[in-house]
NUBADREN-192569 format. One record per atom (N, C-alpha, C): x, y, z. Coordinates in pm, whole numbers, padded with zeros to 5 digits, always signed. Layout:
XYZ;...
This chain:
+01047-01003-01953;+01028-00978-01811;+01085-00841-01776;+01012-00766-01692;+01060-00635-01651;+01179-00648-01557;+01258-00543-01551;+01377-00544-01466;+01336-00544-01318;+01414-00608-01231;+01384-00604-01087;+01399-00463-01034;+01323-00433-00929;+01321-00299-00871;+01381-00304-00730;+01468-00207-00701;+01529-00194-00570;+01519-00049-00525;+01523-00028-00396;+01518+00107-00341;+01660+00162-00327;+01675+00290-00359;+01806+00355-00351;+01789+00494-00294;+01899+00550-00247;+01898+00686-00193;+01879+00787-00307;+01799+00891-00286;+01778+00991-00391;+01907+01051-00445;+02006+01072-00358;+02133+01131-00403;+02204+01040-00502;+02195+00907-00480;+02260+00813-00572;+02194+00814-00709;+02063+00832-00710;+01990+00829-00838;+02033+00942-00931;+02092+01046-00876;+02135+01160-00957;+02272+01139-01019;+02344+01032-00978;+02479+01008-01029;+02476+00933-01161;+02585+00947-01238;+02596+00875-01364;+02639+00730-01341;+02718+00710-01235;+02770+00577-01204;+02800+00573-01053;+02767+00463-00987;+02792+00455-00844;+02789+00311-00796;+02837+00292-00673;+02832+00161-00610;+02701+00148-00532;+02623+00051-00570;+02493+00027-00507;+02514-00075-00395;+02518-00026-00271;+02547-00113-00157;+02435-00114-00056;+02470-00131+00071;+02370-00138+00176;+02289-00266+00167;+02179-00272+00240;+02097-00393+00241;+02035-00421+00105;+01996-00316+00033;+01936-00336-00099;+02040-00386-00200;+02158-00324-00199;+02264-00369-00289;+02309-00510-00258;+02314-00542-00128;+02351-00678-00088;+02249-00780-00139;+02122-00743-00130;+02017-00834-00178;+02029-00854-00330;+02056-00745-00402;+02069-00755-00548;+02189-00840-00588;+02300-00827-00513;+02423-00899-00548;+02424-01042-00498;+02383-01064-00372;+02398-01194-00309;+02276-01284-00323;+02155-01223-00323;+02033-01303-00332;+01984-01313-00476;+01968-01199-00541;+01924-01200-00682;+02038-01238-00776;+02161-01227-00729;+02281-01263-00805;+02287-01194-00942;+02261-01065-00943;+02273-00989-01067;+02420-00978-01105;+02447-00985-01233;+02583-00984-01283;+02600-00878-01392;+02724-00854-01432;+02755-00751-01530;+02670-00769-01656;+02614-00658-01701;+02531-00659-01821;+02383-00670-01794;+02346-00706-01671;+02204-00722-01641;+02143-00588-01599;+02013-00577-01622;+01940-00454-01596;+01871-00457-01459;+01857-00339-01400;+01777-00322-01279;+01726-00179-01276;+01613-00159-01210;+01558-00025-01191;+01570+00012-01044;+01618+00133-01019;+01630+00184-00884;+01532+00299-00865;+01470+00306-00749;+01373+00411-00720;+01385+00458-00576;+01339+00578-00552;+01336+00629-00415;+01204+00597-00347;+01114+00529-00419;+00984+00494-00364;+00883+00607-00371;+00924+00721-00425;+00835+00837-00436;+00821+00883-00580;+00850+00794-00675;+00828+00824-00816;+00952+00847-00900;+01067+00872-00838;+01191+00891-00913;+01248+00754-00952;+01286+00739-01079;+01334+00610-01130;+01465+00630-01206;+01558+00538-01184;+01682+00535-01262;+01694+00395-01323;+01692+00389-01455;+01716+00262-01524;+01866+00240-01528;+01911+00125-01477;+02055+00101-01462;+02097-00030-01525;+02227-00041-01549;+02287-00166-01593;+02404-00195-01499;+02424-00322-01469;+02532-00362-01380;+02664-00360-01457;+02762-00288-01402;+02897-00286-01462;+02983-00398-01405;+02968-00419-01273;+03044-00526-01208;+02973-00561-01077;+02998-00683-01030;+02932-00730-00908;+03036-00777-00807;+03022-00731-00684;+03101-00781-00572;+03013-00871-00487;+03067-00915-00374;+02993-01008-00289;+02867-00945-00231;+02873-00817-00196;+02758-00755-00133;+02724-00618-00191;+02764-00591-00315;+02731-00464-00379;+02746-00476-00530;+02692-00379-00600;+02701-00373-00745;+02754-00237-00787;+02833-00238-00891;+02870-00112-00956;+02774-00094-01072;+02699+00018-01073;+02596+00034-01175;+02615+00165-01252;+02566+00164-01375;+02562+00284-01458;+02417+00321-01484;+02385+00449-01469;+02250+00496-01494;+02233+00522-01642;+02136+00455-01704;+02109+00471-01846;+02007+00580-01875;+01908+00590-01786;+01801+00688-01807;+01733+00718-01674;+01691+00843-01659;+01616+00884-01540;+01481+00940-01583;+01381+00917-01499;+01250+00977-01524;+01169+00972-01394;+01061+01047-01393;+00972+01051-01277;+00835+00996-01317;+00779+00914-01231;+00647+00858-01251;+00548+00937-01165;+00449+01000-01226;+00353+01076-01145;+00270+00984-01056;+00232+01034-00942;+00148+00956-00851;+00010+00937-00914;-00045+00816-00907;-00177+00792-00965;-00286+00868-00890;-00388+00907-00962;-00501+00979-00905;-00631+00916-00954;-00736+00918-00874;-00740+00963-00735;-00660+00871-00645;-00630+00916-00525;-00552+00837-00432;-00644+00740-00357;-00600+00614-00347;-00680+00511-00281;-00626+00486-00141;-00708+00515-00042;-00671+00500+00099;-00758+00390+00159;-00697+00287+00217;-00772+00179+00279;-00749+00181+00430;-00858+00194+00504;-00855+00184+00649;-00885+00038+00684;-00788-00031+00741;-00799-00175+00766;-00815-00204+00914;-00934-00256+00953;-00952-00304+01089;-00852-00415+01116;-00791-00415+01233;-00683-00509+01262;-00731-00654+01255;-00676-00736+01162;-00714-00876+01154;-00641-00959+01261;-00687-01082+01276;-00623-01173+01370;-00495-01232+01311;-00399-01267+01398;-00279-01338+01358;-00198-01263+01254;-00148-01339+01157;-00064-01280+01053;-00144-01236+00932;-00276-01233+00943;-00358-01191+00830;-00345-01041+00801;-00295-00967+00900;-00270-00825+00875;-00164-00805+00770;-00054-00877+00783;+00053-00868+00682;+00006-00917+00546;-00079-01022+00545;-00134-01071+00419;-00218-00963+00352;-00302-00895+00431;-00385-00788+00376;-00299-00677+00317;-00195-00637+00391;-00106-00530+00344;-00035-00572+00215;+00012-00694+00211;+00081-00744+00092;-00008-00738-00031;-00130-00790-00018;-00220-00794-00133;-00267-00656-00174;-00297-00570-00077;-00341-00435-00112;-00229-00356-00179;-00105-00379-00135;+00009-00313-00200;+00023-00359-00343;+00015-00488-00365;+00026-00542-00501;-00086-00489-00590;-00205-00470-00533;-00319-00422-00612;-00314-00272-00636;-00233-00199-00558;-00213-00057-00585;-00265+00041-00483;-00298-00003-00361;-00339+00093-00258;-00228+00193-00233;-00264+00319-00216;-00165+00425-00197;-00135+00452-00051;-00235+00435+00034;-00219+00457+00178;-00295+00346+00250;-00232+00288+00353;-00296+00185+00434;-00296+00234+00578;-00414+00230+00641;-00429+00283+00776;-00476+00171+00869;-00393+00123+00959;-00440+00025+01058;-00539+00092+01153;-00648+00022+01181;-00756+00082+01260;-00789-00005+01380;-00790+00055+01499;-00826-00015+01622;-00977-00007+01639;-01050-00088+01563;-01196-00089+01569;-01244-00153+01699;-01367-00123+01734;-01422-00172+01861;-01426-00323+01869;-01450-00389+01757;-01466-00534+01756;-01340-00608+01712;-01227-00541+01711;-01102-00608+01677;-01064-00705+01789;-01034-00828+01751;-00982-00925+01848;-00837-00891+01881;-00762-00856+01778;-00621-00818+01795;-00612-00676+01850;-00523-00655+01943;-00500-00523+02000;-00352-00487+01986;-00324-00367+01938;-00188-00317+01931;-00166-00226+02051;-00084-00269+02145;-00055-00187+02261;+00093-00197+02296;+00149-00085+02340;+00287-00084+02387;+00386-00130+02282;+00476-00218+02323;+00581-00267+02235;+00524-00344+02116;+00413-00415+02139;+00351-00491+02031;+00305-00398+01918;+00256-00280+01953;+00210-00185+01852;+00324-00144+01760;+00439-00111+01820;+00554-00069+01740;+00603-00181+01649;+00608-00303+01703;+00655-00416+01622;+00557-00449+01510;+00429-00444+01540;+00328-00476+01439;+00329-00373+01327;+00339-00245+01363;+00344-00141+01261;+00469-00156+01175;+00581-00191+01236;+00705-00212+01160;+00689-00327+01062;+00620-00434+01104;+00598-00547+01013;+00509-00507+00896;+00405-00429+00923;+00319-00383+00815;+00399-00298+00715;+00482-00210+00767;+00559-00123+00678;+00663-00202+00599;+00727-00298+00662;+00822-00382+00592;+00753-00465+00484;+00634-00516+00516;+00558-00594+00418;+00521-00508+00298;+00477-00385+00323;+00441-00294+00213;+00563-00262+00126;+00675-00243+00190;+00799-00212+00117;+00839-00328+00025;+00838-00450+00078;+00879-00564-00002;+00778-00596-00111;+00649-00585-00079;+00546-00611-00180;+00549-00506-00290;+00583-00381-00253;+00594-00276-00353;+00706-00303-00452;+00820-00350-00401;+00931-00384-00491;+00896-00503-00579;+00834-00606-00518;+00798-00726-00593;+00703-00694-00707;+00611-00600-00683;+00512-00566-00785;+00558-00453-00875;+00686-00416-00866;+00748-00316-00953;+00681-00179-00939;+00653-00140-00816;+00592-00010-00792;+00701+00095-00768;+00683+00212-00828;+00776+00322-00808;+00724+00423-00706;+00598+00407-00666;+00542+00482-00554;+00502+00380-00449;+00578+00370-00342;+00545+00274-00237;+00431+00327-00152;+00343+00240-00104;+00233+00286-00022;+00281+00335+00113;+00208+00429+00168;+00238+00480+00301;+00152+00403+00401;+00214+00350+00505;+00140+00284+00613;+00143+00378+00733;+00026+00430+00768;+00017+00529+00874;+00016+00466+01012;+00024+00550+01113;+00016+00505+01252;-00124+00448+01280;-00133+00367+01385;-00261+00309+01425;-00362+00421+01450;-00481+00407+01388;-00583+00511+01397;-00697+00470+01491;-00749+00566+01562;-00871+00548+01640;-00991+00569+01547;-01109+00538+01596;-01230+00562+01518;-01248+00711+01491;-01214+00795+01587;-01223+00940+01567;-01132+00986+01454;-01011+00930+01448;-00918+00966+01342;-00969+00919+01206;-01027+00799+01202;-01084+00749+01076;-01196+00842+01030;-01278+00888+01122;-01386+00981+01086;-01328+01110+01026;-01216+01156+01078;-01151+01274+01022;-01106+01249+00878;-01048+01132+00853;-01004+01097+00718;-01123+01094+00622;-01234+01037+00669;-01353+01029+00585;-01409+01168+00556;-01409+01256+00655;-01461+01392+00637;-01380+01470+00534;-01248+01447+00533;-01160+01521+00443;-01150+01460+00303;-01206+01342+00284;-01192+01270+00158;-01284+01325+00049;-01244+01305-00075;-01335+01335-00186;-01453+01239-00185;-01428+01117-00138;-01535+01018-00120;-01494+00922-00009;-01581+00907+00090;-01559+00811+00197;-01655+00695+00183;-01604+00574+00197;-01684+00453+00177;-01663+00360+00296;-01771+00302+00346;-01764+00200+00449;-01822+00071+00392;-01741-00032+00381;-01790-00160+00331;-01879-00223+00438;-02001-00261+00397;-02095-00317+00493;-02189-00413+00422;-02212-00529+00485;-02292-00633+00419;-02440-00597+00408;-02485-00494+00482;-02626-00454+00475;-02647-00329+00390;-02542-00283+00323;-02555-00163+00240;-02644-00191+00119;-02712-00087+00070;-02802-00103-00043;-02730-00088-00178;-02626-00006-00180;-02558+00023-00307;-02429-00058-00321;-02410-00128-00434;-02283-00198-00457;-02169-00099-00479;-02051-00136-00436;-01932-00052-00458;-01914-00023-00606;-01947-00118-00690;-01925-00105-00835;-02016-00001-00900;-02116+00050-00828;-02209+00147-00888;-02192+00288-00832;-02105+00307-00734;-02090+00440-00675;-02027+00536-00775;-02069+00662-00768;-02007+00765-00852;-01875+00807-00787;-01766+00797-00861;-01633+00819-00805;-01574+00953-00850;-01497+01017-00763;-01430+01141-00802;-01308+01112-00889;-01269+01212-00967;-01151+01195-01051;-01022+01233-00983;-01033+01299-00869;-00913+01344-00797;-00942+01341-00647;-00842+01372-00568;-00858+01368-00424;-00842+01228-00369;-00889+01206-00248;-00876+01076-00181;-01008+01001-00181;-01001+00873-00215;-01112+00781-00192;-01071+00696-00072;-01142+00712+00038;-01110+00640+00161;-01210+00527+00179;-01160+00404+00190;-01244+00286+00207;-01217+00224+00344;-01323+00203+00421;-01309+00144+00554;-01346-00004+00546;-01252-00088+00592;-01274-00233+00599;-01279-00272+00746;-01391-00326+00790;-01406-00362+00931;-01330-00488+00967;-01317-00516+01097;-01250-00638+01144;-01342-00759+01131;-01295-00874+01181;-01375-00997+01171;-01514-00982+01232;-01525-00906+01341;-01653-00889+01407;-01742-00784+01344;-01695-00717+01242;-01774-00616+01173;-01760-00478+01235;-01828-00382+01173;-01827-00244+01219;-01946-00225+01314;-01919-00167+01429;-02024-00151+01528;-02123-00042+01488;-02240-00042+01552;-02342+00059+01524;-02290+00199+01556;-02213+00211+01664;-02158+00341+01701;-02058+00391+01597;-01978+00299+01544;-01882+00337+01439;-01953+00377+01311;-02057+00302+01275;-02136+00336+01157;-02195+00476+01171;-02245+00507+01290;-02303+00639+01314;-02198+00749+01300;-02078+00725+01355;-01971+00824+01346;-01928+00845+01201;-01922+00737+01124;-01880+00748+00984;-01990+00812+00899;-02117+00785+00934;-02228+00851+00865;-02220+01002+00888;-02190+01040+01011;-02176+01182+01045;-02063+01245+00964;-01960+01164+00931;-01847+01212+00851;-01875+01206+00701;-02002+01179+00666;-02050+01178+00528;-01996+01060+00446;-01962+00951+00514;-01920+00830+00443;-02043+00757+00387;-02022+00689+00275;-02129+00616+00207;-02112+00467+00233;-02216+00397+00280;-02205+00251+00294;-02211+00185+00158;-02134+00081+00139;-02131+00013+00009;-02118-00138+00029;-02182-00211-00059;-02176-00357-00058;-02069-00402-00155;-01977-00485-00108;-01868-00530-00195;-01915-00636-00293;-02001-00726-00247;-02050-00832-00335;-02147-00920-00260;-02196-01027-00327;-02297-01114-00265;-02241-01209-00160;-02109-01223-00154;-02047-01312-00056;-01979-01230+00053;-01956-01293+00167;-01887-01226+00277;-01740-01266+00275;-01654-01166+00254;-01510-01191+00248;-01447-01175+00386;-01332-01238+00404;-01254-01213+00525;-01206-01068+00523;-01183-01014+00641;-01132-00877+00647;-00998-00863+00575;-00920-00971+00573;-00788-00964+00509;-00796-00968+00356;-00911-01004+00301;-00924-01006+00154;-01021-00902+00101;-01103-00845+00188;-01200-00745+00143;-01131-00621+00088;-01022-00581+00152;-00951-00461+00108;-00896-00473-00032;-00833-00585-00062;-00776-00602-00196;-00885-00611-00300;-00999-00673-00267;-01110-00679-00361;-01165-00539-00389;-01176-00457-00284;-01225-00321-00301;-01129-00238-00385;-01000-00252-00359;-00900-00177-00437;-00908-00216-00585;-00925-00345-00612;-00934-00391-00751;-01054-00328-00822;-01168-00322-00753;-01287-00260-00811;-01261-00112-00840;-01203-00043-00743;-01179+00101-00758;-01072+00131-00863;-00972+00046-00872;-00869+00064-00975;-00933+00060-01114;-01023-00033-01134;-01089-00047-01263;-01185+00069-01290;-01266+00102-01188;-01367+00207-01204;-01306+00345-01227;-01191+00371-01165;-01128+00503-01181;-01041+00513-01306;-01019+00402-01375;-00934+00402-01493;-00787+00392-01462;-00753+00368-01336;-00611+00351-01302;-00560+00218-01356;-00647+00123-01372;-00613-00004-01438;-00668-00002-01579;
């Protein structure tokens, strides 16, 4: 079994030996109950890794020794998923699964047909939950590059992302070309748009077409918006050779 992964401050990763405290150290000591002699990997979430061994354990911190340091390059091409806001807690489910599958950037999208609306205080709390979910799922799946969860995007902002991408894709049940057959770039951003439960509106399709996005069919069945993203990421991971 691989060593558990925790987030640490970049300055600590440069030390030969240090006390790993804070909320992450408390979790390692009190919840995971790591003890002297056990291994753990610490990362800054941006590719820097320190392989460590526990020297001693206190109630809410660990004394650790760094055995080896290295950097993990960011995978390419970069996979960006624009996620139409799902209903209820399915948004966090989508973020969790896409993080585990390897999405690099997740963009919440206020699509026209979204039942859920992020406004005011709810927007801030919902975004915080998505980011917390991505952080925890990244650690669970032993990722050294945590995904970035961007601010809530409008349709105009999504069109900008698609225009700047090496390849922009809109998942749509009426598309002629399957996602599995598209020609993919070796570098840059692949941006995939996942619509909400009500689908992508004709006006949004037109805006994305103007941004040179390609419509693609995910498969013969209709998936929930909360599972379409992870299915798309899995296809792209395999097709690009990242898996």
